[in-house]
VMD Tcl script that draws the C-alpha trace (Angstrom):
set ca {
  {-39.99 -88.28 1.99}
  {-38.18 -91.53 2.75}
  {-40.25 -94.51 3.82}
  {-37.98 -97.01 5.63}
  {-39.36 -100.47 6.33}
  {-38.01 -101.37 9.72}
  {-40.48 -102.81 12.23}
  {-40.38 -101.69 15.84}
  {-40.60 -104.53 18.36}
  {-42.73 -104.14 21.45}
  {-41.96 -105.87 24.73}
  {-44.68 -106.66 27.24}
  {-44.23 -104.96 30.57}
  {-45.54 -106.18 33.86}
  {-48.44 -104.38 35.43}
  {-52.16 -104.38 36.12}
  {-54.19 -106.59 33.85}
  {-57.32 -105.13 32.26}
  {-59.48 -107.58 30.35}
  {-61.56 -106.22 27.48}
  {-64.58 -108.19 28.61}
  {-64.75 -106.10 31.78}
  {-64.24 -102.64 30.26}
  {-67.30 -100.40 30.53}
  {-65.76 -97.28 28.97}
  {-62.41 -96.60 27.31}
  {-59.45 -95.02 29.00}
  {-60.19 -91.34 28.48}
  {-57.41 -89.56 30.33}
  {-57.02 -86.11 28.86}
  {-53.29 -85.56 28.49}
  {-52.38 -82.12 29.80}
  {-56.07 -81.29 30.10}
  {-55.72 -78.22 32.30}
  {-58.11 -79.80 34.76}
  {-60.89 -80.44 32.25}
  {-62.98 -83.56 32.49}
  {-62.57 -86.27 29.84}
  {-65.37 -86.53 27.33}
  {-67.90 -89.17 28.21}
  {-69.75 -92.01 26.54}
  {-72.06 -91.26 23.59}
  {-74.79 -93.15 25.47}
  {-74.97 -90.47 28.21}
  {-76.81 -87.15 28.45}
  {-75.85 -84.69 25.68}
  {-73.07 -82.25 26.64}
  {-72.95 -79.07 24.55}
  {-69.66 -77.20 24.29}
  {-68.56 -73.85 22.87}
  {-65.19 -72.82 21.48}
  {-63.99 -69.21 21.43}
  {-61.33 -67.17 19.69}
  {-58.02 -67.70 21.46}
  {-54.40 -66.62 21.44}
  {-51.61 -68.44 19.55}
  {-51.54 -72.22 19.88}
  {-48.09 -73.65 20.60}
  {-46.42 -76.83 21.72}
  {-45.27 -80.31 20.75}
  {-47.46 -83.28 21.63}
  {-48.70 -86.67 20.50}
  {-52.17 -87.77 19.49}
  {-53.54 -91.21 20.38}
  {-52.96 -94.25 18.17}
  {-54.52 -94.62 14.74}
  {-58.03 -96.03 14.93}
  {-57.92 -98.02 11.68}
  {-54.67 -99.76 12.62}
  {-55.86 -100.37 16.19}
  {-58.96 -102.25 14.98}
  {-56.90 -104.38 12.62}
  {-54.18 -105.18 15.17}
  {-56.80 -106.62 17.53}
  {-58.56 -108.59 14.81}
  {-55.42 -110.05 13.22}
  {-54.07 -110.83 16.66}
  {-57.23 -112.85 17.33}
  {-56.86 -114.71 14.00}
  {-53.17 -115.45 14.54}
  {-51.55 -118.39 16.28}
  {-49.73 -117.26 19.40}
  {-49.61 -113.95 21.24}
  {-49.85 -110.45 19.74}
  {-48.65 -107.48 21.79}
  {-49.88 -104.01 20.84}
  {-48.40 -100.77 22.11}
  {-50.08 -97.43 21.44}
  {-53.54 -98.93 20.87}
  {-56.23 -96.27 20.69}
  {-58.33 -96.78 23.82}
  {-61.43 -95.06 22.47}
  {-64.85 -96.69 22.61}
  {-64.86 -97.91 19.00}
  {-61.61 -99.83 19.48}
  {-62.47 -101.09 22.96}
  {-65.67 -102.55 21.51}
  {-63.56 -104.49 19.00}
  {-61.41 -105.74 21.89}
  {-64.58 -106.90 23.65}
  {-65.74 -108.62 20.46}
  {-62.57 -110.67 19.94}
  {-62.65 -111.62 23.64}
  {-66.22 -112.92 23.30}
  {-65.09 -114.88 20.24}
  {-62.50 -116.69 22.33}
  {-59.36 -114.61 21.78}
  {-58.88 -112.73 25.08}
  {-57.63 -109.15 24.74}
  {-56.31 -107.52 27.89}
  {-54.12 -104.61 28.86}
  {-50.98 -105.44 30.83}
  {-49.07 -102.34 31.84}
  {-48.97 -100.14 28.74}
  {-49.36 -103.03 26.28}
  {-52.47 -104.79 24.99}
  {-52.06 -108.56 24.69}
  {-54.22 -110.72 22.44}
  {-54.11 -114.51 22.72}
  {-54.92 -115.68 19.22}
  {-56.78 -118.81 18.19}
  {-55.57 -119.18 14.61}
  {-57.45 -118.35 11.41}
  {-60.15 -120.97 11.92}
  {-60.28 -121.18 15.68}
  {-62.73 -118.56 16.91}
  {-65.73 -119.85 18.82}
  {-69.42 -119.17 19.17}
  {-69.85 -116.10 21.44}
  {-72.06 -116.30 24.49}
  {-73.60 -112.87 23.87}
  {-74.24 -110.35 21.10}
  {-71.30 -108.33 19.80}
  {-72.10 -104.66 20.49}
  {-69.97 -102.35 18.33}
  {-71.42 -99.12 19.69}
  {-70.76 -96.47 17.04}
  {-68.11 -98.36 15.07}
  {-68.81 -99.10 11.42}
  {-65.20 -100.24 10.93}
  {-65.37 -102.83 13.71}
  {-68.72 -104.11 12.46}
  {-67.79 -104.50 8.81}
  {-64.37 -106.04 9.44}
  {-65.87 -108.48 11.93}
  {-68.40 -109.61 9.34}
  {-65.43 -110.76 7.27}
  {-64.07 -112.61 10.30}
  {-67.36 -114.35 11.10}
  {-67.83 -115.35 7.46}
  {-64.95 -117.81 7.72}
  {-66.10 -119.56 10.91}
  {-68.96 -122.06 11.39}
  {-70.59 -119.85 14.02}
  {-73.70 -117.67 14.37}
  {-73.18 -114.17 15.73}
  {-75.61 -111.44 16.70}
  {-74.28 -107.95 15.88}
  {-75.70 -104.71 17.22}
  {-74.74 -101.10 17.94}
  {-75.97 -97.69 18.98}
  {-78.72 -95.59 17.40}
  {-76.36 -94.18 14.79}
  {-74.81 -97.49 13.76}
  {-78.16 -99.26 13.44}
  {-79.18 -96.72 10.78}
  {-76.08 -97.19 8.66}
  {-76.21 -99.46 5.59}
  {-74.34 -102.77 5.48}
  {-75.42 -103.74 1.97}
  {-72.06 -103.04 0.32}
  {-70.21 -105.44 2.61}
  {-72.93 -108.07 2.93}
  {-73.25 -108.47 -0.85}
  {-69.75 -109.79 -1.59}
  {-69.54 -111.70 1.70}
  {-72.79 -113.52 0.93}
  {-71.37 -114.52 -2.45}
  {-68.50 -116.12 -0.52}
  {-70.79 -118.03 1.84}
  {-71.90 -115.73 4.66}
  {-75.60 -115.93 5.53}
  {-77.94 -113.60 7.42}
  {-80.80 -114.89 9.55}
  {-82.97 -111.79 9.14}
  {-84.08 -110.46 5.77}
  {-82.54 -107.00 6.20}
  {-79.24 -105.18 5.83}
  {-78.97 -103.02 8.95}
  {-78.10 -103.82 12.55}
  {-79.13 -105.51 14.75}
  {-78.41 -108.48 12.54}
  {-77.56 -112.16 13.00}
  {-74.88 -113.46 10.64}
  {-73.88 -117.08 10.11}
  {-70.46 -118.07 8.87}
  {-69.02 -121.21 7.35}
  {-65.67 -122.93 7.39}
  {-65.77 -123.38 3.60}
  {-65.82 -120.00 1.88}
  {-65.69 -119.57 -1.88}
  {-62.94 -117.25 -3.20}
  {-64.17 -114.38 -5.40}
  {-62.92 -111.62 -7.65}
  {-64.79 -108.46 -6.70}
  {-64.58 -104.94 -8.09}
  {-65.58 -102.28 -5.58}
  {-68.42 -100.13 -6.99}
  {-67.44 -97.32 -4.59}
  {-63.99 -96.89 -2.99}
  {-64.15 -98.34 0.53}
  {-61.28 -99.63 2.65}
  {-63.78 -101.22 5.04}
  {-65.45 -103.31 2.34}
  {-62.09 -104.22 0.79}
  {-60.77 -105.28 4.17}
  {-63.81 -107.39 5.05}
  {-63.46 -109.32 1.78}
  {-59.71 -109.85 2.20}
  {-60.22 -111.05 5.79}
  {-62.86 -113.49 4.62}
  {-60.47 -114.56 1.86}
  {-58.06 -115.84 4.51}
  {-60.53 -118.69 5.05}
  {-61.25 -119.49 1.38}
  {-59.67 -122.29 -0.66}
  {-57.79 -120.32 -3.29}
  {-57.18 -116.68 -4.11}
  {-59.58 -113.85 -3.34}
  {-59.09 -110.61 -5.27}
  {-60.49 -107.14 -4.69}
  {-60.26 -104.62 -7.54}
  {-60.35 -100.90 -6.80}
  {-60.43 -98.10 -9.35}
  {-59.16 -95.62 -6.73}
  {-56.61 -96.53 -4.07}
  {-58.01 -96.72 -0.53}
  {-56.30 -97.17 2.84}
  {-53.93 -100.13 2.61}
  {-53.50 -100.90 6.33}
  {-55.12 -104.32 5.91}
  {-52.71 -105.37 3.17}
  {-49.67 -104.12 5.07}
  {-50.68 -105.75 8.34}
  {-51.72 -109.05 6.78}
  {-48.26 -109.34 5.25}
  {-46.71 -108.47 8.60}
  {-48.70 -111.27 10.27}
  {-47.61 -113.76 7.59}
  {-50.36 -113.83 4.96}
  {-49.54 -113.92 1.28}
  {-50.89 -110.67 -0.20}
  {-49.93 -109.09 -3.49}
  {-50.99 -105.85 -5.15}
  {-50.83 -105.46 -8.92}
  {-51.92 -102.68 -11.25}
  {-53.91 -103.97 -14.22}
  {-55.65 -101.66 -16.64}
  {-55.11 -98.76 -14.28}
  {-56.84 -100.55 -11.40}
  {-55.40 -101.97 -8.19}
  {-55.83 -105.73 -7.87}
  {-55.28 -106.87 -4.28}
  {-55.11 -110.65 -3.86}
  {-54.90 -112.72 -0.69}
  {-54.03 -116.42 -0.62}
  {-56.60 -118.45 1.28}
  {-56.14 -121.05 4.03}
  {-53.59 -118.68 5.53}
  {-51.62 -119.12 8.73}
  {-51.06 -115.93 10.70}
  {-48.50 -115.67 13.48}
  {-48.80 -113.38 16.51}
  {-46.61 -110.29 16.25}
  {-45.58 -107.18 18.19}
  {-47.26 -104.03 16.88}
  {-46.68 -100.34 17.54}
  {-49.66 -98.16 16.55}
  {-48.63 -94.73 15.17}
  {-50.51 -91.50 15.90}
  {-53.86 -91.12 14.12}
  {-53.64 -88.61 11.23}
  {-57.40 -88.02 11.40}
  {-57.09 -86.96 15.05}
  {-53.98 -84.92 14.29}
  {-55.98 -83.09 11.63}
  {-57.92 -81.06 14.19}
  {-54.75 -79.83 15.89}
  {-53.12 -79.07 12.55}
  {-56.11 -77.16 11.24}
  {-56.45 -75.18 14.46}
  {-52.79 -74.14 14.16}
  {-53.37 -72.96 10.59}
  {-56.36 -70.82 11.60}
  {-55.23 -69.16 14.84}
  {-52.78 -66.28 14.25}
  {-49.27 -66.78 15.67}
  {-49.65 -70.54 16.13}
  {-46.78 -73.03 15.81}
  {-47.66 -76.66 16.64}
  {-45.76 -79.93 16.17}
  {-47.58 -83.27 16.34}
  {-45.12 -86.10 16.93}
  {-45.18 -89.64 15.59}
  {-48.12 -89.37 13.17}
  {-48.98 -91.98 10.53}
  {-48.18 -90.54 7.08}
  {-49.20 -93.47 4.90}
  {-49.91 -91.91 1.49}
  {-53.43 -93.36 1.54}
  {-54.15 -91.13 4.57}
  {-52.45 -87.81 3.84}
  {-54.85 -86.18 1.37}
  {-55.77 -83.48 3.87}
  {-52.17 -82.40 4.37}
  {-51.61 -82.28 0.60}
  {-54.70 -80.09 0.27}
  {-53.67 -77.77 3.09}
  {-50.29 -77.22 1.41}
  {-52.06 -76.41 -1.88}
  {-54.13 -73.83 0.01}
  {-50.92 -72.15 1.16}
  {-50.64 -73.83 4.54}
  {-47.25 -74.03 6.24}
  {-47.19 -77.82 6.80}
  {-43.91 -79.73 7.12}
  {-43.24 -83.44 7.66}
  {-40.14 -83.90 9.83}
  {-38.09 -86.91 10.97}
  {-39.68 -89.37 8.54}
  {-39.23 -93.03 9.55}
  {-41.13 -96.31 9.64}
  {-42.48 -98.34 12.55}
  {-44.55 -101.53 12.49}
  {-44.62 -101.54 8.70}
  {-46.12 -98.02 8.45}
  {-44.46 -94.67 7.61}
  {-44.62 -92.01 10.33}
  {-43.35 -88.45 10.78}
  {-43.61 -85.40 13.03}
  {-45.94 -82.79 11.52}
  {-45.19 -79.11 12.12}
  {-47.94 -76.59 11.28}
  {-47.85 -72.80 11.51}
  {-50.54 -70.17 11.01}
  {-50.99 -69.32 7.35}
  {-53.06 -67.19 4.98}
  {-55.09 -69.59 2.88}
  {-56.67 -69.55 -0.55}
  {-59.51 -71.58 -2.01}
  {-58.66 -74.63 -4.14}
  {-60.36 -77.48 -5.96}
  {-59.95 -80.87 -4.27}
  {-60.19 -83.63 -6.91}
  {-62.53 -86.57 -6.43}
  {-59.69 -89.08 -6.68}
  {-58.20 -87.66 -3.49}
  {-61.34 -88.43 -1.46}
  {-60.33 -91.93 -0.28}
  {-57.16 -90.54 1.31}
  {-59.02 -87.91 3.36}
  {-62.63 -89.04 3.63}
  {-62.81 -88.43 7.40}
  {-61.21 -85.00 7.16}
  {-63.69 -83.19 4.89}
  {-65.74 -81.65 7.73}
  {-62.68 -79.97 9.27}
  {-61.34 -79.05 5.82}
  {-64.65 -77.32 5.12}
  {-64.23 -75.36 8.35}
  {-60.70 -74.35 7.29}
  {-61.98 -73.39 3.82}
  {-64.40 -70.95 5.44}
  {-61.35 -68.83 6.45}
  {-59.69 -69.05 3.01}
  {-59.94 -66.38 0.35}
  {-62.13 -67.65 -2.47}
  {-64.10 -70.82 -3.16}
  {-62.96 -74.28 -2.15}
  {-64.60 -77.02 -4.19}
  {-64.57 -80.61 -2.88}
  {-65.67 -83.26 -5.39}
  {-66.52 -86.95 -4.98}
  {-68.06 -86.86 -1.50}
  {-70.73 -89.57 -1.90}
  {-69.17 -91.62 0.90}
  {-69.81 -88.78 3.37}
  {-73.54 -89.41 3.14}
  {-73.27 -92.85 4.76}
  {-70.92 -92.10 7.65}
  {-71.98 -91.66 11.29}
  {-74.30 -88.98 9.92}
  {-74.91 -87.52 6.49}
  {-71.70 -85.56 6.91}
  {-72.17 -83.66 3.67}
  {-75.50 -82.19 4.79}
  {-74.38 -81.76 8.42}
  {-71.23 -79.87 7.39}
  {-73.12 -77.51 5.08}
  {-75.75 -76.87 7.76}
  {-73.11 -76.17 10.41}
  {-71.37 -73.67 8.16}
  {-74.64 -71.91 7.39}
  {-75.47 -71.68 11.10}
  {-72.24 -69.73 11.58}
  {-72.59 -67.30 8.71}
  {-70.59 -69.18 6.07}
  {-72.05 -69.66 2.61}
  {-71.75 -73.21 1.29}
  {-73.54 -75.08 -1.46}
  {-74.06 -78.79 -2.06}
  {-74.21 -79.87 -5.69}
  {-74.82 -83.62 -5.81}
  {-71.67 -85.15 -4.31}
  {-69.79 -81.83 -4.32}
  {-69.42 -79.29 -1.52}
  {-68.39 -75.73 -2.33}
  {-67.39 -73.45 0.54}
  {-67.37 -69.75 -0.30}
  {-64.62 -68.37 1.90}
  {-63.92 -64.69 2.49}
  {-61.13 -64.87 5.06}
  {-63.26 -64.70 8.20}
  {-66.10 -66.53 9.93}
  {-68.83 -64.70 11.88}
  {-69.60 -67.67 14.16}
  {-72.21 -67.35 16.89}
  {-74.24 -70.39 15.80}
  {-75.11 -73.79 17.23}
  {-74.22 -76.88 15.20}
  {-76.36 -80.02 15.15}
  {-73.86 -82.89 15.39}
  {-76.26 -85.79 14.73}
  {-74.22 -88.03 17.06}
  {-71.19 -87.56 14.79}
  {-67.83 -87.13 16.53}
  {-66.06 -85.58 13.55}
  {-68.75 -82.95 13.02}
  {-68.41 -81.97 16.69}
  {-64.61 -81.69 16.61}
  {-64.54 -79.90 13.25}
  {-66.75 -77.05 14.40}
  {-65.08 -76.79 17.80}
  {-61.91 -76.23 15.80}
  {-63.55 -73.54 13.66}
  {-64.69 -71.63 16.74}
  {-61.10 -71.03 17.87}
  {-60.69 -68.41 15.13}
  {-64.24 -67.19 14.46}
  {-65.48 -63.74 15.51}
  {-68.07 -65.17 17.91}
  {-68.05 -68.52 19.77}
  {-69.25 -71.65 17.98}
  {-71.38 -74.14 19.91}
  {-71.96 -77.82 19.18}
  {-75.06 -79.49 20.63}
  {-73.22 -82.55 21.97}
  {-69.66 -83.74 22.60}
  {-70.28 -87.09 24.29}
  {-69.70 -89.08 21.10}
  {-66.16 -87.70 20.75}
  {-65.11 -90.50 23.10}
  {-65.70 -93.01 20.29}
  {-62.54 -91.91 18.48}
  {-60.61 -89.15 20.29}
  {-61.39 -88.92 24.02}
  {-58.29 -86.77 24.59}
  {-59.45 -84.11 22.09}
  {-60.38 -81.36 24.54}
  {-57.43 -81.95 26.85}
  {-54.85 -81.83 24.07}
  {-56.39 -78.76 22.46}
  {-56.47 -76.95 25.80}
  {-52.84 -77.86 26.39}
  {-52.02 -75.98 23.18}
  {-54.05 -72.97 24.34}
  {-57.58 -73.56 23.03}
  {-60.56 -72.09 24.89}
  {-63.77 -74.02 25.54}
  {-66.69 -73.55 27.87}
}
mol new
graphics top color blue
foreach p $ca { graphics top sphere $p radius 0.5 }
foreach p [lrange $ca 0 end-1] q [lrange $ca 1 end] { graphics top cylinder $p $q radius 0.2 }
display resetview
């Protein structure tokens, strides 16, 4: 498909001002929700939900803005000189917590009308916050912000919810410490106090495991170093940081040497505030697309979705399985390729998903596993080590959820094999382990299973996709 490079400008519109520092929960309006209530905060009482077999899903709609790009737009806006205006920002809890964090660091982020406005302080201008930065459930916000703090002579306390405080930070702290970041406590999990410096040392660092979050944290820190900082990756990961840094004025180059990507950022950078349009999140769109594939008679179009090649591994895999998936009206906005994705019900077959594809679909494996349960034959997914350190051990949680609903699946090291036979008995309850993607994946599976599928909690869905239930019900999904 064509990938034009035009950038869409965004104009601020007048309207009510909403400052990130005063936001208690994200905007969770369920578009076309058929009267259903928006999903609530993951800090509230658990709310189980069941999905049942339904009639054909149909319609054209949009999903909220991409989470990865939303985080970065706020952060780069804070590091830039001048004003950054962001339209389409994902107003889920993870992103709102990043907005709160940049506000506490002295770069106010507020919503005016339908546009978020960030008043930047320049690369070296953030200040000591007056309170801890609470990232809730967001590993992306936490790790990227560590790269930000590294380049400032400030001390910052970072914390999060029960899930985030169990997740390892070693892979990002290691390279950042070699650049000059320090930790007050002798540990590598939140809550943690980190101390930055205004004089970082540039490094050349090869990622031991593909990770866009670690790569991004190092490149962000490299903005403050005297010289060039290079990250080497053996497998390509999401390149939103590189694209957006260039858009904001940083000097970033990507070269292939010895079969490896070398991404280099020039230090002592000067970023300039820009207008940003956030495209639809392909990871959120995945649930709608997969539901359309599974429910007989379905025909769904998801408009304005990000189709950056580092994010489309799921759609490539679905096509290999025999899925009727078409990218329409390809164009580019804000430096990123987007398209409308049309998906129709299809008979599916099992395939082998190569390990090298994992970085481009790491968040989509739970829902792919649910789709594979309806395919004819085995679907083998290799290279899933990263799933073990997400919001939950997603590899184990996915296999357990399948088993609870009568689907045979085996875990072999970092490989998941789903033994599909064209139908799913259902009738089970899935333990979500506070993981939003586990919850949404199995609620998707239940729309085509013989008996309803229940998940033990849906409150954490608000961290990434608060409109999930409303949009699915607008298409014709059934929940209770």
